[in-house]
N, C-alpha and C positions, 0 to 999 in steps of 0.2 A: 474451347473458345465460345463464349456466349455473345451473340450479337443482338442488341436490344433496340426496339422502336418504342419510345415512351410518349404516349398521348396524354395530354394534361400535365405537362412537365412543370408548369409554374404554380399549380395548385398544391393543396396540402399533401395529398398522396404522392404527387409527382416530385415535389421537392424532397420528401422523405425517401423516395425511391432512389434519387440521385445520391443521397447520403449513404444509402445501402450500397450502391455501386462503388462509391469512394472507399467504403469499408472493405468490400470484397477485393478491390484492387490492392489495398494495403496488405491484404493477406496473400497476395501473389496470384489471385484468381484473374484469369483473362476474360474480361467483359468489356465489350465495346458498344458505345451508344451510336447507332447508325442513323436514327431519326428522332427528332423532337417535334412535338406539336403542342400548341396552346391556343387559347381563345384570342387574347389581345394584349397580353402583358409583354410589350416589346422590350423594355429595359432588362427585365429578368431573363427573358428568353435569349437576348443577345449575350448576356453574361454566361448563361448555360452553354450556348453554342460555342463560345470562344474557349470554354473550359473543356468540353467533351468532343468538339470537332466532328459533329455528325455529317453524313453526306447531305442530308436535307433538313430543313426546318419548315414546318407548316403552321400557318396562322389562320384560324377560322375567320376572323375579321379582316376583310380585304384591304381596308385602309391601313390597318396595323401591319399587314403583310407588306404593303408597299413601303412603309416606313422602315421596317426591319431589313428589307432588301437593300436600302441605302446604307443602313448601319453595318451590314455584313458584306458590303461590296468588296472589301479587301481580303476576304477569307476564302473565297471560292465555294462557299456553302450555298447550295441551291435553296431558294425560298419559294414555297408553294402557298396557295391561298384557298380559302373557302372549304366547303365540304369535300370537294374533289381533292384538295390538298391533304385533308385529314385522312381520307381513304387511301390515297397514295402512300402516305406515311405509315398507315396501319399495315399495308401489304408490301412495304419496301423490300426489294429483292434481296439485299444483303443482310437483312435482319432475319433471325430465326424465331425470336420471341417478341410478341407485342404485348406491352402492358397498357391496358386501356384504363386510365385514371381520369377520363373526362367526366364531368358532372352533368347529368341530365340526358334527355332524349337525343341530344346531338351525338351521343356515343354509339347509337344503334348501328348506323351505316358503317362507321369504321370497324365495329366488331365484325360485321358480316364480311367486310373487305379483308380483314385479317384471316378469318376462317377460310375464305375462298382462296387466299394466298398461301394456305397451308402452314400458317404460323402457329406455334404454341401460344395460346391466348391466356395471359394472366389478367383476370377480369376484376376491376374495382368499380366498374360502371354498372350499378345495380339496375338502372332503368332499361338496359339492354334486355335483361331477362324478364323484368316486370312487364314491359310493353310487348315484347316479341318472343316470349319464352319458347313456345312450340316451334316457331320458325328457326330460332337460333340453335336450339338443341338438335333439330333435324339436320341443320347445316353442319354442325359439329360431327354428328354421326356419319353423314355422307362423306365429309372431308377427312375423317379419321384423324382429327387433330386433338391435341390435349387442351382441355379447359381447366385452368387452375384458379380457384377463388382467392381473392385478395382481401375482401371485407374481413374484418377480424372474426366475426361470428361464423362466417362460412368457412374460413380457413380453419377455425377451431374444430368445426364439425368434420371437415375433410381430414384433419389430423387424427381425430378420434376414430374415424372410420377406417383408418389404416390397419387397425387390428381386427376389423369385423370379418368373421368367417364367411359371411354371405348375407344376401338380402333377407333371408328367412329369420336370421338371428336378431334383426333390428326391430325394436318396438316403436320408438319415436325419437324425434329430434327436440332438443330443448334450447331455444335461443335465449340468451340473457340480454337484458336492457338496463341501462343505468337509471332510467326514469327521468333523465334530463333535469333542467333547472327548476321545474315546477312540481316535482314529486310531492305528493301529499296535499296539493291544493285542490279545492273543490271547483266545480264548474263555475260557480258564482264568482269565485276569486279570480278565475282565468279571464273573465270578461274584460278586465282593465289592465292586463299585463302589457308591457311595452316591448318594443324591438330590442332595446338594450338588455332588458331582463332575459329575454328569450335567447339571446346570444351568449349568455354566461353559462356554458356547459361546465358541470362540476368536475369532469374527469378528462375529457378528450379535447384535443386541439384540432378542430376541423374547420372547413369553410363555412360561410354564412348559411348557404342553402341546407346543407346536411345538419348543421346545428339547430336550425329551426325545425327541421324534420324530426330531430331527436326530441325537441321540446313538445311537439304535438303527438309523438309516438308514431308518426307516419313512417319514419325511418324503419321502425321495427316491423310495421305492416308490409312495407316494400320488401324487407328481408325475409318475411314468411313466404311471399310469392317467389322470390329468388331461390330460396332454399328448396321449395317444392320442385322447381325445374332442375336445379343443379343435382339434387340427390334422388329425384324420382319418388318423392314421398308426398302423399296427399295432405291437404290442409288440416284435416282432423287428427293427423299424427305429428303435428308441429306445435309444441307448447312454447309459451313465452313467460319468463319469470323476471321480475324486477330485481336486480342485483346491484345495489348502490355503489359498491366498491369497484366495479368493473375489473375484477381480478379473474373470475371465471368467464371466459369469453364465449363459451357455449358448451353443450353437453349432448351426449346421446344416451338413450336407455335401451338395453337389450331385453329380449323376451323373458329372461330370467330375473329382470328387475335390477340387474347391475347397471350402474350409471358411470360413464366414463367422461371426464371433464378435461378441458385444456385450460391451464392457468398461466398467467403472466401479468406483468405490469401493463397498464393501459398505454401501449406504445405500438405503433403500426409497423415498426421495423421488422418484427418477427414474421407476420403474415406476408409482407412484401418480399422479404428475403427468401422465405420458404417457396414462394411461387417462382422466384427467379433461379433458385438452386435445386429445386425438387429433383430427386428425393434426398439430397444431401442436407445435413445439419451442420452449420458452420457458426463460428462466433459472430454475433450481431451487435449493432449499436444499442440495442435495448438493455436496460438495466436488469440486474438480478433480483428475483422475487425473494423477499425476506418474510417468511411466514410469522416469525416471532414479533416482528414489528406490526403486522396486520392485526393479530390477536383474534379477530372475529370476522366472519362474512355473514351478510344478511340477505334475506330473500322475501319478496312480497308479490302478491298477485297484481296484475295490471288493473287499473281503474278505467273500465270502459265507458263509464258515465262522463267522467271529466276529460278523457282522452279517447274519443270515438274513432280516430283515424286507424287504429290497429284493427278494429272490427270491420271497418269499411274495406280495408285491404283484404281481409279474409273473405268478405262477401264478394268482392271483385274477383278473387281467385275462384270462388265457387261458381260464379256466373260464367266465368271464362271468356274466351274469344277476345274481343276488343275492349271489354269493360276495364281490365287492368290498365290498358293504354290510356283510356279516358281518365281514369282515376289519377294516374301519374301525371298526365298533361295538365289536368285541372290543378293538382297540387303544386306543380312547378310555377304555374302562373299565379296562384293564390299566395304562395310564399313570396314571390316577387312583389306583389301588391302590398303584402304585410310589411316587408322590409322598406318599402317606399312610404309607409304610413297611411296607405289608402284604405285599408280594411283592418278589422280587429282580429285578434288571435283566434277566436272561436268561429270567425267567418271562414277559416281555412277548411275545417271538416264540413261545414255547411255547403260550401261550394263544390267540394269533392263529391259529396253525396249526390247533389243535384246533377252534376255532370255524369256520374255513373248511371243515374236513373234515365238520362236522355239517350244513353248509348246502347244499341242493340249488340248482341254478341258478335255477329258477323264472322268473316274469315280472316285469319291472321296471315296476311301477306304484307310485304313492306309498304306497298301503296296504301292499303287499308289502315295499317297501324299509324302511318304518318298522317292520314286524313283524320283518324279518330283523335290523335294528339292535337292536331291543329284546331279541330272543331271544339274540343274541350277547352283549349286556351281561349279561343274567341268567346265562348260562352262565359267564362269566368271574367274576362275583361269587361264584357257588357253587364254582367250581373253584379260584379263586385262594387 
């Protein structure tokens, strides 16, 4: 019996995770949803709650929580609010696995709560490791909990490493990137791109923030930082290659130059389900890969001139300390301003770099990470 707490249930990963749960139940697997949490989508969250009958539902937005409490008054489901509610849901006593699919820095404290609660943590919130990597991994070590990656790239590496005979055998990690909607465009051409153009991802169906991060290549930079913490590999042993088809989700290279890759259609069902059923392999909602139909796979180097965010993240990782937290906070705020039409596309990396330059490495504690994040956001608001 698997008992799940799902944070970010109304987002892209969350809704797909519930589809995975439905599919597993249809196969006769016993999986129960004990807690749901979301930011503010009351209507969808009510529908999910009535279908899955969790013990509790947490809503980060307190006004939305009050509204949901009225909507669910006939169900007996407890409604919690704010960051405290998210953390309670993350560590809910009757859950054994917490899937953190919250987007952004708001996911850091619930991650720590889940670890402290002794839960198996299925992590789709990359900001958790970007901003607080050393702190989070130390908490995982102390707590003796399992940390299973849900991002498609990190899940792919995790799966490839299943056959690794030991750390000494591994040469490097190779993250693949789709290149986003602006692959091949020059820096000059990117000056005038619009919000609508940036949101047209060629392969993946994701939320707005992650889609913009893919367009700027910031998403891949954040994944380099995340991979370094997850797998204990330094930045200079993590490569990135543009792979337009999004069929190879990532690779590892051994010391003998053998390369192991994980392939599949661009569908999050496999990495979500593998984190929930590990180490079992079960039928999933993902479609079957047909190599004859594909015919070819292509690969290109990243363009650091047109898309500087990837290199900025590498530099943040090299500087260490609180610099990645500042880079992440600045990016979140800059993406929001871009989506609101207040800044241009190329202002995103400019503001991220400026926020990084203002941040001293410092000590990675929860209080310091939150302060660095807050200060970076305030800087971007003022400078944007």
